[in-house]
C-alpha positions as CSV (number, residue, x, y, z in Angstrom):
1,M,142.0,161.7,118.6
2,V,142.3,157.4,119.8
3,S,144.3,156.3,122.2
4,Y,147.2,154.1,120.9
5,A,146.0,151.6,124.0
6,H,142.0,152.1,121.7
7,E,143.6,151.3,118.3
8,M,145.4,148.2,119.6
9,S,142.1,147.4,121.4
10,V,140.5,147.9,118.3
11,K,142.6,146.2,115.8
12,A,143.2,143.1,118.6
13,N,139.5,142.9,118.4
14,Y,139.7,142.6,114.6
15,M,142.1,140.0,114.5
16,N,140.3,138.2,117.0
17,A,137.3,138.0,115.0
18,A,136.1,134.7,113.9
19,L,133.8,134.9,110.6
20,N,132.9,130.6,110.4
21,A,133.5,127.6,112.6
22,K,137.0,126.9,111.4
23,D,138.1,130.0,112.7
24,L,136.2,130.0,116.1
25,A,137.7,126.4,116.2
26,L,140.9,127.6,116.2
27,W,141.0,130.5,118.0
28,L,139.2,128.5,120.8
29,R,141.7,125.7,121.0
30,S,144.5,128.2,121.0
31,E,143.0,129.9,123.9
32,R,142.2,126.6,125.8
33,V,146.3,126.2,125.1
34,A,147.2,128.8,126.3
35,Q,145.2,128.4,129.7
36,R,147.4,124.7,129.2
37,R,143.7,123.5,130.0
38,S,142.8,119.8,128.4
39,Q,139.8,118.5,126.9
40,A,139.0,116.2,128.9
41,W,139.0,119.6,131.6
42,I,136.7,121.1,129.7
43,A,134.2,118.8,129.0
44,A,134.2,117.7,132.9
45,R,133.3,121.4,133.1
46,V,130.5,121.3,130.4
47,G,129.6,117.8,131.1
48,C,129.9,116.1,128.0
49,R,132.4,113.6,126.4
50,R,135.8,114.9,125.9
51,Q,134.6,114.1,121.5
52,T,132.1,116.5,121.8
53,I,135.3,119.2,122.7
54,I,138.1,117.6,119.6
55,D,135.1,118.0,117.3
56,L,134.2,121.5,118.6
57,E,138.2,122.8,117.9
58,A,137.8,120.9,114.5
59,G,134.9,123.2,113.7
60,R,132.7,120.3,113.2
61,N,128.3,121.0,114.1
62,V,128.2,120.6,117.9
63,E,125.5,121.6,120.0
64,L,125.3,125.9,120.7
65,N,125.1,124.3,124.7
66,A,128.6,122.3,124.2
67,L,130.4,125.8,122.7
68,F,128.7,128.1,124.9
69,G,129.5,126.2,128.2
70,A,133.5,125.2,126.3
71,L,133.4,129.2,126.4
72,A,132.2,130.4,129.9
73,A,134.8,127.4,131.4
74,L,137.7,129.6,129.6
75,G,136.4,132.3,131.1
76,K,134.8,134.1,127.8
77,G,131.7,135.2,125.8
78,L,130.7,135.5,122.8
79,A,129.5,139.0,121.0
80,I,127.9,139.3,117.8
81,V,129.2,142.4,115.5
82,D,128.8,143.5,112.5
83,A,131.5,141.7,110.4
84,R,131.3,144.3,107.8
85,V,134.0,146.3,106.9
86,D,133.4,150.1,106.1
87,V,136.0,153.2,105.3
88,E,135.0,153.9,109.4
89,R,136.1,150.7,110.7
90,L,138.9,150.6,108.6
91,K,139.9,154.7,109.3
92,E,139.9,153.3,113.4
93,I,141.9,150.2,112.4
94,F,144.4,151.4,110.3
95,P,144.4,154.9,110.9
96,D,147.4,156.9,108.8
97,E,150.3,157.6,110.7
98,D,150.9,160.9,109.1
């Protein structure tokens, strides 16, 4: 039996999955705003120009070092997960409530 907390964690992780640059950009911007950090603040910690953070948040191509630096500045990391959805994973995400 899966606990409610585990079920919510699985759903949250699935919902926060970024499967392309635009999704990652939107997540990064929303996380920065939620933490009340400015683009300039992130840029200063990464050691890049504010324009680089603007580009990153727009889903444009930037150096990986800028991405990892921005994530680190926000206290986040990057995990590589299997994006393929199979029946068992769907059951974890959306279990029967009967």
